[in-house]
FISENU-878576 format. One line per 8 residues: number of its first residue (from 1); their letters; for each residue x, y, z of C-alpha. Coordinates in steps of 0.001 Angstrom, whole numbers, plus 500000, padded with zeros to 6 digits. Example, Ala and Ser with C-alpha at 12.3 -4.5 7.8 and 13.67 -1.06 7.14 Angstrom:
// residues 2
1> AS> 512300 495500 507800  513670 498940 507140
END
This chain:
// residues 660
1> MLRSMKIK> 326026 394907 204677  329344 395846 206305  327911 399153 207470  324924 397443 209097  327207 394942 210841  329373 397758 212221  326273 399472 213613  325131 396246 215317
9> YSIVFPFL> 328548 395546 216831  328767 399140 218016  325546 398536 219962  326564 395170 221422  330135 395926 222489  329315 398936 224735  327059 396619 226759  329852 394045 226995
17> FIYMTMSG> 332340 396769 227980  330073 398106 230752  329516 394585 232041  333195 393608 232058  334141 396936 233670  331678 396490 236535  332541 392824 237059  336243 393590 236911
25> QVDINRNL> 335937 395846 239971  335191 392943 242319  337756 391898 244901  339242 388514 244087  338458 386129 246879  341700 384251 247394  340084 381992 249966  338465 380076 247110
33> NRNINNTI> 341719 378268 246425  341104 375465 248904  340673 371743 248658  337270 370239 248172  335913 368132 251022  336988 364532 250522  333564 363297 251625  331379 364698 248842
41> DEDSTSKK> 327646 364222 249279  326665 363326 245701  322966 362797 246434  322361 366361 247521  320592 368441 244856  320175 372002 246015  317688 373959 243925  318654 377461 245120
49> RSNGFKNK> 321572 379730 244389  323960 379794 247329  324338 383045 249266  328016 382493 250007  330769 379908 250178  331571 377884 253290  334999 376866 254476  334572 373442 252926
57> ANIDMYLM> 332901 372834 249574  330275 370158 248986  329024 368929 245642  325672 370679 246130  327473 374028 246069  328536 373561 242431  325548 375077 240657  324530 375485 237038
65> FTEKQDTT> 321566 377506 235834  319990 378750 232639  318742 382107 231497  315430 381229 233140  317180 380607 236504  316425 376879 236429  319097 375855 238924  320536 372374 239496
73> SVDTTLTI> 323578 370991 241241  326421 369391 239345  325832 365650 239193  328791 363255 239197  326837 360061 239956  326689 357046 237654  323165 356130 236596  321590 354564 233522
81> KKDYKYNY> 320517 358075 232465  324191 359014 232214  324719 356131 229805  321903 357489 227599  323532 360932 227582  327055 359739 226861  327049 360533 223143  328062 363246 220691
89> LQKDNFGL> 325126 365475 221637  325656 364837 225372  321931 364465 225908  319411 361650 225693  318917 360938 221974  315781 358804 222312  313723 359352 219157  316764 360111 216987
97> MPFSNIGQ> 318323 357733 214461  322079 358425 214106  323899 358198 210784  326907 355884 210352  329584 358362 211421  329631 360332 214644  329097 364033 213972  326739 363425 211067
105> TYNALTYN> 323070 364235 211310  320159 362332 212888  316879 361229 211323  314030 362310 213598  311670 359496 214585  309378 361885 216468  308499 365605 216390  307599 368194 218991
113> FNSKNSIP> 305438 371028 217663  305773 373104 220816  307528 375970 219002  308090 379290 220766  309732 381097 217824  307751 383875 216189  310254 384363 213332  311559 381875 210726
121> LFGARARH> 314530 379679 211511  317718 379496 209493  317838 376543 207079  320109 373476 207067  318237 372098 210079  319991 368737 209765  323240 370513 210723  321740 372067 213871
129> YNYYEENN> 321580 369041 216165  324989 369967 217584  324512 373727 217280  324350 375489 220662  321298 377766 220737  320580 380363 223423  318613 377906 225562  321479 375364 225429
137> ISYYEVPT> 323860 377644 227340  324332 377241 231099  325893 379593 233647  327700 378554 236795  328463 379345 240414  331205 377268 242056  333118 377498 245368  336345 376175 243787
145> PWTRLTYK> 337552 375786 240183  335821 372932 238366  337085 371173 235239  335330 368461 233243  336899 366452 230420  334663 364295 228220  336367 361952 225788  335003 359326 223393
153> TAFEQGQM> 336491 357366 220534  335149 357902 217016  335159 355884 213778  338515 355560 212011  341245 358097 212772  339564 360450 215162  338100 361180 218565  335783 363555 220409
161> LDAFFTVN> 336900 365742 223318  334886 368310 225254  337017 370327 227692  335239 372607 230173  336495 374902 232954  334732 377327 235283  335792 379393 238319  334373 382070 240570
169> LSKQFNFS> 336884 384906 240956  334632 386132 243755  331206 385334 245116  329834 387808 242573  331739 386961 239390  331988 383654 237514  333222 382722 234078  333442 379470 232141
177> IAYKGLRS> 335215 378452 228954  334691 375266 226954  335489 373720 223606  334095 370555 222043  336051 369211 219103  335477 366188 216891  337212 364601 213949  336114 361231 212570
185> LGNYQNSL> 336960 359721 209192  334047 357274 209096  333799 353805 207557  332288 354879 204229  333873 356955 201501  333613 360734 201739  331979 360798 205197  334575 362679 207269
193> TSTGNFRF> 333262 364960 210025  335157 367803 211670  333361 370062 214143  334194 372597 216823  332040 374365 219425  333620 377164 221489  331647 378555 224435  332421 381337 226882
201> TSNYQSKN> 329981 382350 229617  330089 384799 232481  327644 385994 235115  327958 388800 237628  325934 390102 240541  326883 393239 242443  327364 392966 246211  324158 394851 246877
209> KVYEAKVH> 322387 392645 244289  321155 395678 242349  322880 394831 239071  322975 391361 237455  324333 390282 234089  324818 387158 232036  327069 387081 228989  327968 384356 226538
217> IVMQDLLN> 329976 384130 223343  329589 381062 221146  331535 380290 217961  330826 377114 216035  331939 375425 212828  330402 372123 211701  331922 370564 208580  330741 367325 206997
225> QENGGLQN> 331776 365549 203866  328632 364294 202115  328467 361060 200117  324718 361080 199409  324385 357455 200515  325076 354312 198508  324287 354010 194830  321129 352032 194046
233> EDIPNFEN> 323029 349126 192490  325071 348676 195702  322066 348315 198015  321620 344533 197299  325308 343939 198099  324796 345625 201477  321522 343902 202353  322808 340441 201355
241> GNEEFSDR> 325830 340760 203618  328235 340158 200738  331634 339465 202309  333397 341317 199496  331813 344483 200840  332566 343936 204550  335073 346757 204112  332538 349573 203793
249> SVFDPNLE> 334976 351820 201931  334527 349529 198884  330995 350818 198294  330508 353499 195637  328757 356579 197082  326495 358889 195117  328800 361828 195851  332591 361745 196020
257> NAENILEG> 333581 365409 196204  330854 367179 198209  330984 368844 201598  328867 371299 203547  329646 373515 206484  327606 375496 208988  329357 378296 210881  327915 380685 213415
265> KRFYINHS> 328950 383174 216067  326747 384739 218710  327297 387575 221199  324759 387679 223997  324150 389847 227062  321165 389834 229410  321377 392267 232308  319092 394049 234744
273> FKIINKKD> 319185 396932 237200  316853 397101 240200  315107 400456 240589  313197 399257 243656  314948 396500 245575  313668 394175 248253  315572 394948 251430  314376 391955 253461
281> SSSTNQLS> 311818 389148 253419  309067 391509 254561  309421 393686 251445  306739 393048 248848  307823 394963 245734  310765 394849 243364  311080 396719 240074  313907 396179 237563
289> VINKTVLE> 314894 397508 234183  316018 394643 231943  317848 394536 228636  318705 391609 226402  320829 392054 223280  321797 389286 220870  323809 389451 217666  324140 386213 215693
297> DKFYQFNQ> 325709 385673 212289  325484 382369 210431  326367 380974 207049  325773 377633 205375  327845 376530 202381  327746 373544 200027  330791 372863 197835  331652 370498 194994
305> TTPTESFF> 334711 370638 192754  332598 369235 189901  328789 368925 189769  327012 365570 190079  324153 366115 187650  323079 362482 187819  322072 363120 191444  321029 366789 191668
313> GNSFNNRI> 320126 367573 188043  321520 370218 185692  323823 372955 186938  324731 376501 185889  328473 376161 186550  331275 373604 186423  331951 374133 190132  329296 374220 192867
321> NDRVTLEN> 329655 376872 195558  326334 377615 197281  326549 379993 200235  323755 381639 202230  324132 383992 205194  321962 385280 208024  322553 388345 210193  320106 388495 213082
329> FNTQLGLN> 320219 391383 215554  317735 391507 218424  317522 393813 221424  314796 394005 224052  314105 396605 226731  311543 395999 229443  310444 396115 233037  310237 393282 235538
337> YKNNFLGD> 307953 393648 238559  307945 391158 241442  305316 391185 244146  304809 388611 246887  301096 388435 246094  300907 389096 242334  303982 387158 241272  306710 387840 238699
345> ITFGLGYN> 305598 390012 235742  307776 391040 232784  306833 393246 229853  309147 394454 227103  309542 395879 223631  311987 394339 221192  313647 395395 217950  314676 392850 215285
353> NINYGYDT> 316858 393397 212258  317143 390431 209871  319256 390131 206751  319115 386733 205028  320197 385737 201565  322767 385645 198781  325018 387983 196837  323471 387467 193398
361> VVIAQDQN> 320081 387432 191678  319020 384358 189687  317097 384984 186466  315319 381770 185514  312944 381030 182655  309819 380894 184787  310846 383007 187797  313294 385668 188930
369> IPNRIKID> 314850 384753 192264  315810 387786 194413  318905 387644 196533  317747 388800 199981  315039 388974 202584  315725 392079 204669  313400 393461 207313  313368 395204 210661
377> FLALHGHY> 310368 395320 212992  309272 395730 216586  307894 392994 218818  306083 392866 222155  307108 390331 224800  305545 389339 228104  306090 386754 230816  304327 385850 234068
385> KKQYKGFI> 305233 383413 236859  303620 382771 240217  304499 380191 242839  302069 379438 245613  302696 376505 247955  302817 373456 245638  301605 375337 242529  303720 377023 239853
393> IEGSGSLN> 301840 378940 237174  303750 380341 234205  302792 382041 230971  304512 383895 228139  303655 385619 224908  305171 387492 221979  303757 389447 219036  305539 390772 215952
401> ISKDFAGN> 304398 394256 214986  304933 393649 211285  302777 393006 208265  305349 391025 206274  306804 389169 209263  303632 388575 211226  304013 386056 214016  302948 385403 217570
409> NIGGNIQL> 303265 382888 220357  301167 382310 223481  302042 379622 226000  301250 378651 229544  301791 375795 231949  300984 374768 235469  303011 372536 237764  301667 370789 240837
417> KLLEDLNF> 303262 368486 243387  300560 365897 244043  302569 363641 246359  306109 363517 247675  307165 361581 244561  304435 362536 242097  304568 365737 240030  302011 366925 237483
425> KGGININS> 302559 369410 234679  300136 370633 232046  300649 373147 229283  299257 374780 226179  301085 376492 223347  299709 378428 220344  302160 379534 217682  302057 381259 214294
433> RLPNFNHL> 305138 382082 212223  306502 382067 208702  308218 378914 207393  311990 378621 207689  314111 380906 205495  315245 378157 203140  311578 377356 202417  311032 380990 201452
441> LYQSDYTR> 314201 381710 199438  316921 379439 198120  319572 379752 195449  321961 377154 194078  324253 376462 191168  321958 373487 190555  319017 374741 188505  316308 372799 190355
449> YNWYNFND> 317313 374233 193731  316120 377781 193125  312834 379143 194488  311172 382179 196047  307996 381583 198065  307924 384605 200382  304688 385927 198889  303101 382513 198389
457> FKNINTQQ> 303586 380628 201662  301357 381390 204646  302157 381257 208332  302510 377824 209940  299899 377598 212699  300298 375081 215528  298390 374409 218737  299556 371913 221321
465> ISVSIESS> 298176 370631 224631  300562 368629 226811  300302 366714 230071  303078 364975 232001  303321 362962 235210  306716 362304 236784  307383 359770 239497  310502 357670 240046
473> KYINIDLD> 308442 355339 242240  305387 354888 240019  305614 355872 236338  306560 358699 233964  303935 359701 231381  304161 362383 228675  301175 363063 226424  300836 365840 223843
481> ISNIRNHT> 298240 366500 221167  299111 368889 218336  297103 370465 215554  299099 371776 212568  297890 373817 209627  300005 375047 206705  302694 372491 207534  305717 373313 205352
489> YFNLESSL> 308232 370631 204472  310597 369395 201778  308941 366862 199534  310288 364309 197080  308197 365196 194047  309218 362221 191910  310765 358784 192182  314341 358243 193319
497> VDKDRVVR> 315597 357650 189794  318667 359724 188982  317709 362916 187124  314014 362630 188044  314895 363273 191670  313339 366623 192645  313203 367901 196252  311280 371158 196761
505> PTQYDKAI> 309503 372957 199621  305768 372326 199808  303029 373779 201987  300108 371613 203049  297012 373734 203700  294911 371056 205400  294811 370302 209118  296987 367588 210694
513> QYVRLKVG> 296402 366061 214118  299364 364469 215844  299258 362462 219113  302268 361262 221095  302239 359158 224255  305530 358382 225997  305724 356066 229016  308784 355330 231142
521> KEFRLGNF> 309196 352934 234030  312107 351194 235708  311676 347883 237542  314262 346871 240134  315033 343555 241826  318089 343648 244007  321060 344755 241940  319214 344128 238661
529> ALDNTVMY> 317011 346639 236874  314945 346898 233706  314558 350450 232403  311837 350949 229771  310862 353873 227550  308083 353379 224995  306470 355958 222697  303267 355571 220691
537> QNLISDDN> 302492 358012 217847  299468 358520 215619  298769 361006 212819  295401 361969 211369  295798 363533 207927  294360 363197 204429  297878 362818 202993  301205 361420 204204
545> VINVPEII> 303085 364667 204702  304524 363740 208130  305832 360199 208539  306784 358693 211891  306971 355122 213223  303979 354070 215295  306096 352559 218092  309549 353531 219405
553> TRNTLYYS> 311030 351615 222295  314210 351484 224340  314678 348773 226964  317762 348287 229117  318436 345298 231333  321412 345963 233556  323232 345073 236763  324777 347611 239126
561> NEIFKKAM> 326812 347197 242295  329667 348662 244345  332795 346519 244339  336389 346589 245666  335197 347689 249117  332914 350261 247465  335846 351939 245722  334215 351367 242342
569> KLQTGITL> 330632 351467 241144  329947 349094 238257  327104 348963 235722  326766 346440 232919  323902 345397 230701  322255 345367 227287  320145 348064 225639  317570 347355 222933
577> NYFTKYNM> 316484 350129 220525  313660 349432 218083  311070 351255 215966  308390 349891 213653  308601 350140 209866  307488 353372 208226  308218 355640 205265  311442 357039 206656
585> DGYDPLLA> 312453 360553 205595  315235 360866 203037  318253 363128 203398  319291 365814 200944  322988 366732 201441  322767 369920 199349  320052 371438 201523  321198 369635 204689
593> EFYTQNET> 317514 368884 205203  315312 365801 205415  312491 365344 202919  309286 363312 202950  309115 360207 200765  306315 357647 200505  307880 354982 198334  309995 352774 200612
601> QFGGFPRL> 309619 351649 204213  312512 351222 206634  312762 350132 210233  311682 347042 212099  315255 346043 212963  316629 345712 216530  319771 347484 217704  321504 345828 220647
609> DFFINAKI> 324298 347512 222615  326326 345862 225370  327901 348227 227882  330164 348237 230922  330296 351498 232884  332288 352240 236016  332881 355105 238423  336080 355556 240409
617> RQTRIFFK> 336124 358661 242597  335177 361509 240195  335892 359587 236981  333189 357767 234987  334383 355202 232441  332173 354036 229548  332737 350964 227372  330194 349930 224735
625> AEHFNSSL> 329892 347275 222041  327493 349081 219704  325046 347191 217504  326732 343866 218275  323859 342001 216564  324483 343667 213180  325664 340469 211453  323144 338231 213239
633> TGFNYFSA> 319756 339840 212531  320169 340841 208893  321704 343766 207006  318480 345751 206632  319409 348617 208931  319251 352114 207453  319321 355637 208895  317677 357046 205759
641> PNVPFRDF> 316990 355755 202233  320315 354559 200742  322118 355524 203976  323131 352471 206072  323307 352639 209853  326627 351860 211542  327912 348293 211906  329205 346603 215046
649> AIRFGLVW> 331832 348758 216724  333557 348918 220101  333860 352397 221550  334938 353729 224905  335647 356942 226742  335390 358758 230047  334060 361796 231882  336597 363196 234362
657> DFFL> 335732 365895 236897  338388 367902 238756  337478 369959 241837  340466 371991 242999
END
């Protein structure tokens, strides 16, 4: 293993060295150290990379873009959308049900089967909500140094802070560095969370625009204590609102000494060199050699000082220490051809080396469990994009050249601007891949958590058609229809009664049809507004293998105005979150996965939040009374079976931008 890692690092680091050497040769532009214009135009949203910096910087010159060159300006305004994104994930969490403590997992109320992966995913998916994947990383171009601090209070002895800084050392070279840290004790026993996400990014473009490169390094550690929810005999005391249990630490959890941790580090470089370069707007052809190399190592570990056999069943050892690792090395080499008439065409060949598993072999009575899944294979990749007037046509595809790791993905979409404020987008995606690694192979010191299904499980096949209409003036509509075959999931095979509790991976070989319709509309009357988001879901299946609520809704009534001679912008209102009753998925802390159960329904309870938000210059302040109706509408609120949702709490924080 060590030898293979050394080989991979020896391939990655030369690329990083070449990149840093070339970018280090740029002349530092000392004229960047100037003050930002006091009259910032916050409504400007430039969609193109700037060709150079002016004497005075405007907000539309602070750009962020992804690997796909989707460019947006930095936004420091205060809108209701910012309130939705002011959370631990720092994105809109509509359709997610948080657990009681910040930094814990989320129960998914809706699913998107628009997968573009052609290889299995690492397990412990419940730990990945705050894990920065490749497509979560942004790159930057700024005329002056920019710093953003995001702070929010947590639950009992803790807080969350995300500190970010980026600067252009020249017009060609930018780097950013950021760290998000969290520590929160929580209101229930053994529910502490402690997480850290370090990110470093850099992008470089030579003066003649022949060579371009993007680099990022991400290191993450996500630790959670796990209490397994409340014991069955304590559930009536919670639901009855017994005053003796108003201090939530009095409840007895199922687990008192368990914790799990997900750690990962990723080294990434994506660079290109133009063989034929466009010299001016009249040139029609451009040909580039492109290379993308990614090395990512992960491990997931579950620890207990003593086993809890009443919850997980019998164990092999007196101490539980389950640890699984994944080494994933991928490099791609290809050509990109751009033509004014044909469009943007990319074709490449990739090499994958995957090493997943454990250090030991488990010999059971009915099955021998191997320790590793190791494979290397080639893959073909292609991408096409063409923009013509108001149309944007895009398509992509990938194919694994492997018998054991067969997989493919084909996707395409079209975008059309129908009116000035009416955009249409339609897409199709067809995907086939193996189930996640922890469905195929898993080992544990608990006897029931050992299986090997690599030769038994088939590829998961999904097809999805999607349509969306976006209009701030009229309405926002998102519709997708998915067909799933060989759906693979964790299933509760028996009742939730102590030692009879068995959670195992299962593959469903029949077809499932899944329809989602999401509608959003905001109504305004003077300084008052009512923002509405409603989702309808329907499943057609012979068995209940995917459970979702039929209706999910979020409605916000709020008031906004500029006060103190327009020195402050104020927003205040109430947000309602609600979803209908359904067989909510249970949570398994050993696997860090959710499982399907069809015994008990949860939901049907409102969650009301009162908020006051304000913006003073470049600082946004957020104050929220979360779930203030908790003691008024009944104690029947759960995030998962036996796992209560959070009670009424007052939390506050801020987002502070500095432009030097």
